[in-house]
C-alpha atoms as one frame of an Amber mdcrd trajectory, in Angstrom:
protein
 -16.187 -28.404  21.336 -14.820 -25.032  21.998 -10.875 -25.248  23.148  -9.829
 -24.598  26.403  -7.339 -21.534  26.938  -3.775 -21.825  26.371  -3.085 -21.459
  29.628  -5.157 -24.432  30.895  -3.265 -26.172  28.923  -0.105 -24.571  30.160
  -0.873 -25.641  33.302  -2.104 -29.389  32.721   1.128 -30.173  30.669   3.262
 -28.639  33.612   1.184 -30.417  36.025   2.145 -33.897  33.885   5.341 -32.853
  34.118   5.959 -33.165  37.925   3.451 -35.853  38.033   6.233 -37.929  36.702
   8.890 -36.371  37.819   7.615 -36.958  41.121   6.449 -40.842  40.281  10.468
 -41.517  39.059  11.638 -40.288  42.266   9.332 -42.484  44.356  10.402 -45.508
  41.845  13.803 -44.676  42.735  13.605 -44.421  46.296  11.911 -47.071  46.890
  14.834 -48.594  44.998  17.341 -47.978  47.634  15.092 -49.330  50.274  14.219
 -52.692  48.554  18.047 -52.959  48.628  18.974 -51.536  51.696  16.643 -52.916
  54.068  17.046 -56.526  53.114  20.616 -56.140  54.077  20.660 -54.379  57.093
  17.709 -56.401  58.511  20.053 -59.384  58.240  22.449 -58.171  59.541  19.914
 -56.919  62.521  18.903 -60.042  63.179  21.649 -62.505  62.707  23.578 -60.136
  65.222  20.699 -60.380  67.706  20.606 -64.445  66.972  24.470 -64.780  67.219
  24.120 -62.318  70.705  20.929 -65.087  72.012  22.943 -68.350  70.753  26.389
 -67.254  71.530  27.796 -67.972  68.002  30.373 -65.304  67.242  29.354 -64.101
  63.711  27.883 -66.818  62.039  24.575 -65.627  61.897  25.798 -62.247  61.064
  27.170 -63.416  58.321  24.863 -65.747  56.782  22.486 -63.590  57.154  24.330
 -60.358  55.467  24.710 -62.690  52.967  21.212 -63.428  52.699  20.102 -59.778
  52.437  22.661 -58.963  49.783  21.052 -61.701  47.331  17.413 -60.545  48.890
  18.338 -56.997  47.797  20.187 -57.779  44.488  17.144 -59.901  43.680  15.034
 -57.433  44.493  16.768 -54.693  41.722  16.431 -57.629  39.179  12.735 -57.758
  39.088  12.671 -53.938  39.487  15.004 -53.731  36.181  12.848 -56.882  34.401
   9.540 -54.691  35.532  10.910 -51.661  34.060  12.137 -53.303  30.602   8.891
 -54.868  30.289   7.176 -51.210  30.710   9.485 -49.675  28.671   8.777 -52.396
  25.944   4.911 -51.906  26.192   5.166 -48.103  25.820   7.441 -48.592  22.673
   4.828 -51.058  21.147   2.073 -48.901  22.659   3.729 -45.854  20.384   4.601
 -47.740  16.995   0.727 -48.508  17.172
C-alpha cells in the first residue's frame, strides 16, 4: 500500500488539531449558555409574573434561585459527563 505524501499527513494532523480545538471551544460556549440562560430566563419570567400579578419581587427572586439551581445542575451534569469521557479515553489508552 503506497504511503501518502508527508504534506497530506501534515494537513490531516492540522485538520484534526483545529477540529479538536473548535469542538472544545463550542463545548465551552455551550457551557456558558447552559449556565446563563436558566438564570436570565428565571429572572425575566419572574419579573413578568410579578408585574402581571402585582406581587412585588416574589416571583423574580424565587425564579432567580430556581434558575441558579438549574444552571449549576447543568454544570454538574456537564462535569460528570466530561469525567466519564476522560475515564473512557484513559481506559482505551491502557488497552
